[in-house]
C-alpha positions, 0 to 999 in steps of 0.5 A: 885085669880082664874078667873072663867070668862074664860071656860077651855077646853081640845082639841084634838091634834092640826094638827100642831107640836107645839113649845116648849116655856118654856125651859130655861125661868124664873121658880119659885115654891112654895117650893124646897126640897133642893138646888139641886132640884130648880124649874129651873131644870124642864125647863132646857131641861135635864131629869137628873135634877128635881124640887122637892117641900116640902112634903106638899099640895098645891105646884106649879111651874110656868114658865114665857114665857116672853110674852102671847102665844097661848097655845096647850100643856103642858107635865108633866114628873114626877119623882116618887113623882107625883101629883094625884090632880092638875090644869094646870093654865094660867095668864097674870099677875101672879096674876089672874089665869084661869084653863085650865086643871084639874084632880084628878086622875093623875097617874104620868109617862109622861102626855101630856095635850092638852090645849087651852088658851092665857097666859104669865105665866103657872103653875101646881098647885098640891093639892094632892100628890101621895106619902109621898113625895112632887111634883117632875118634871124632866121636865115641858114643855109648847107648843104653838105659840108665837106672829106671829109678832115676837115681844114680848110685853115689860114688862114696864108699859109706863103709869106710872107717865106720864101725865093723864087727864080725863073727870071728877073726883069724888073729889080732892082726885081722880085725873086721875094721881092716876091711873098712879102713880104705887100705887094701894092704890090711884085711879082715880074716875069719876062723877057718869055719862057716858060717861066718859074717862081717857087719858094717854100721853105716850110722843111719838108714840108706838106700843101698845100691852097690857092694864091692867085695875085695876078697883075699885068696880065702874067699866065700863061694856061697854068701848073702848080702843083707841089710837091717835097720836094727842089726837083728832082723835081716833081709837078703838083697843078694845071694849067690852060690857061685861066688868067684872071689877077686873084686866082686861088684854087686848091684843091689836094692835095699834099705838099711843102716846095717849091711853085712856079708853072711858067708855060708860056704868057703872056697879054701881050707882057711876061713873067709878074708876081705881086704875091703868091704865097700858100700854105696848108696843111691844119691849120696845124700844122708837121710838122717841127721844122725848119720855118719860124719863122712865126706858128703857129696863129692864136689866136681869143679867147673874146669873153666872157673875152678875154686882154687881157695884162698892161697892161689892167685891167677893173673892174665896179662891185663892184671900186671899191677895186681900181679906185682902187688900180690907177688910183693905182698907174698914175698914180704911174709915169706922171705924169712918165713922158713918154718911158717904155715903159709903156702902160696901159688901164683899162676900166669895165664898165657901171654906177656907179663911184666913183673918181677917175682922174688920168690920166698919160702913156700911159694910156687910161681908157674905158667898156665901155658901148654909150653913154657913159651906160651907165658913170657915174663918180661922181668925176673923169676929170682931167688935171693939170700939177701935175708941171710947175709948172702948165704943161700944154704937155707933157701929151701921149699920154693919153685919156678915152672912152666915159664919163659923169662926175658930179662930186662935190657939194662944196656950193661951187656950180660943180664943176670938172673939170680936163683940162689937156692938149696934143697927142695927147690925146683927150677923145672920146665923153664926157658931163660931167653937170651944167649947173652944172659946167664943164670947164677946158682948162688947169691953172686959174690958171697955166701954158700949154696947147697943143692938144687935141681934144673929139669926139662929147662932150656937156658939160651945163655950160660949157667954159673954154678958159683958156690953151689956145692952140689947140683943135678941137671936133667934133660935140659938144653944149656948154652954153657955151664961154668962152675963146680965145687963137689958134685955136679951131675948132668944127664941127658943134657945138651951143652953140658960141660965135658966129664972130668970128675973129680977136677972139676967134678963134673959127671956127665950121663949122656941119656936119661934111661927111663923117665916120666916128667912132672904132671902140670896144670895148664889152660887149653885153647877153650879156657879149660883147665886141664892137667898134662901127665907126660908119657913114660919116655926112654933114652931121652936127651934135651927137654920134653917141649922145645921144638917138639910136641910133648908126649902124654895125655891130658885130664880135664879138671872136672876129673879131679877133687880140688882140696882146699884148706878145711878139707878132711882125710875122710873127704879126700879118701872119698874122692880117691875111692871114687876115682878122682885125681887130686889137685891139692892147693896150698895149705897145711893139712892134718890127717887123722887117717892115711890117704889110701891110693888104690886106683891105678894112674891116680894123679895127686898134684900139689900147688904152693908146697901143699903140705900133709902133716899125719897125726896120731902116728898114722902114715900120711899116703899109702899107694897100693901095688898098682900101675902109674900113680903120680905124686907131685908137688908135696911136702910131707911133715911128720907129726908129733906122734911117731909114724912108722912110715910117712908114705908107703908105695905099695904094701909089704910084700908087693911083687907086681911088675909095673915096668910099662907103667911105673909109679913116680914121685916128682918134687916130693919133699919130707921133713921130720921137725923144724917147724914142729916136733916130728917123729917118723921111723922111716920117711919113704918106704918103697915096696912096689917095683919099677918106682921112679923118683924125680927129685926129692929132699928127705930131711930130718931137721938139723934147725928150726923152731925152738924145741923142734930139733935134737937127738931125742926130739925129732927122731928119724931112723931111716930116710928111705927103704927100698924093697922093690926091684928096678927102682930108679932115683933121679936127684935124691937128697937125704940128710941127718937120719940117725941110722942108715939114711938110705937102705936098698933091699931090692935088685936092679936099683939105680940112682943118679945123683945123691946128696947127703949130710950125716946127722949133726947131732949124735951127742957121743960115739956110743950114741951112734954105733951100728954094732961095733961099727962107728956110725951108719953109712949114708947109703947102704946096698943090702948084702943080698943085693946082686945088681945095683948102680949109682953115679954121682954121690956125695956125703958130708959130716958136720958133727958140731955137737961132738966133733970127736964123732966118726962115721966109718964110711959114707957108702956101704955096698956088697962087692959083686960083679953086678954092683957099681958106683961111679964118682963119690965124694966125702966131706968133712964140712970145715973139718968138724968131724971125720968120715973114715972111708968113702965106700966100704974101706976105700978112700979117706979119711975126710977130717980137718986135715983132708976135708974132701976125699974123692973116689971115682969108682968101685 
């Protein structure tokens, strides 16, 4: 949103020489042409390095000055690819922007722009280029004066989760505490009269420097911000009679333990209402030992020498013996550790490494190059099912990413890599070299395997699926493919087999209509750790990286908060509130409050199956209805007290369009039970529109540690509920929930590959009835939906507790012109139980006599 409340004026040169404020400060951009032209190159003080954007409009670059400053001048030192039409904008929260300069006749070269305004964030927002290339700046310099006190306003919201009181509340659902819970989906609302007030107790006396008021539509147009030492005598530090509503960021000076907003006039017939009441203090330090239990100062990582904590191992090519010893040590502990709490990531710097990586539970092996070919493993990166007698149907929760692999030449012709896995396993951004080699997706001669993903991957030779019951391959390049069982889906894949569903069961979709690849950690040429965030792409085929430069933007690690074992929800939320991204290192993190993601474009990237466990019935992650949030590499494990949801994308009633910059989830896994008793009504609730899901396993446990699973033990009603419109799911695995596994209420939904098992454990038919209907469909499209389409869907039953149980149908959908399903299968595993129909009243039954039933379309 661009604010129009503040006039933008260009002024003559100030008489005093301004101070350069931007050099070396955190800098981000809408995109980067490649890894050699990052946003940070425009604020490094080096006119020999530059930022360059993608070749499109609009584009932006912004710098975070760290605190509001009085700005006087912006200098743009353009490379030949300059901006013709652009604005200079400022903000205090990187969300609401005020324009301080605008032109449609930019001529390039070095432009010195005299401006006035106060802000923490400054950006160049380009809308028209002078060349066919993108925008490119040698230097982006911002001049002005920082705080005259020499203190900066700290980044931590000190009001979050502190005690709050108010003069009144509209009802029980709008308490004062809702304005300080860090959740922009809850609010305080007063009675419909004035005056009204809300007060927060910071727990100790602070020097207050900023207050942010996030008003609901019922806002105050006259109010004071006041501080007090005793909650009795008040000092006014800000007063206005022209309040504008929306988000108001107000810089103040005052000292007190208590801070209140005192509203004396209201702009609507209702009372006054705040989504959030945020208080920031100078320096970030707590002046009193009796102060609040808060996050403290937010650690900024050294991007060249980050502290990844105890569960991440990083090796360069000179450390091969140490790397092999560490891999062996981890595998010895993780080969059979299906429900343990240990988590590991083993990362390899660019170069050649001779190792054999046998990947066990909760282990991620990944390269730190910008391209998979930057890190070559001479050896193996493999997953075996030896521990389970060759049966790979429980080889879950592991991954290999961003590596190339050169198999050892044994002189026996074809060299084999084995990747015998099932659900919640990613083989992503990999390159298996050698046209005469093959990768086997099963144990190679014995045992079943059940599931898996291959994405953004190049296999020079052959993929052999063997006993894999189902598999999803997206945006990859294969030499060839051999094998099929029930449901093999290929999308945007060169070298895919021809479509012959159901014999063999190959579903082939030529392109991927809309996708963003998973963010990844890498090291650039200067030794700086960065996270690359791939751009949104349309109608793609093949990998994002082989023979091409990936589109996207790069973020230095110093713009992240590195979450390590021992960090709390309060510390993580403080970092999110301050605009940090999260790099979550391997570990199990118990949360006593939701992680609240309010800032657009936030990246939360987990390493080594980093796991969040919500305690006390809270939701683990709540994402506001904002653009471009990326959640990746996480396991959300339900706690022992029932959570209404485990992850919420957008609050209820979200209605904004995010078509240009959707939120996306990549390798995000959910679990209810198995490791411990878990309970969650809905695991993933998607209220925002345009969300993209890129490989998820949403699982109510059918086995696990003793006492952690059973019909009345690990209760879970629905795996995923979609309320937003135009939501797309790629590689969706949902299993064993007790009612509809998936409910789709929004229009424009699309699913490419769906795998499901109905709950194993209904004790009898009466316990599993949907009114008069026997059981619940695996995938339900709501009756009111008018447009929906899905490809390659499988649903299986194995009612081992009571084989007499019947599921009436696998898929349930309205019969409308805009609703289409392609290539479906229902399977009675071993003939244990019955699915009466495949879709609606078509197809079936799948039972002991006819265990596999296909339907090609509806």
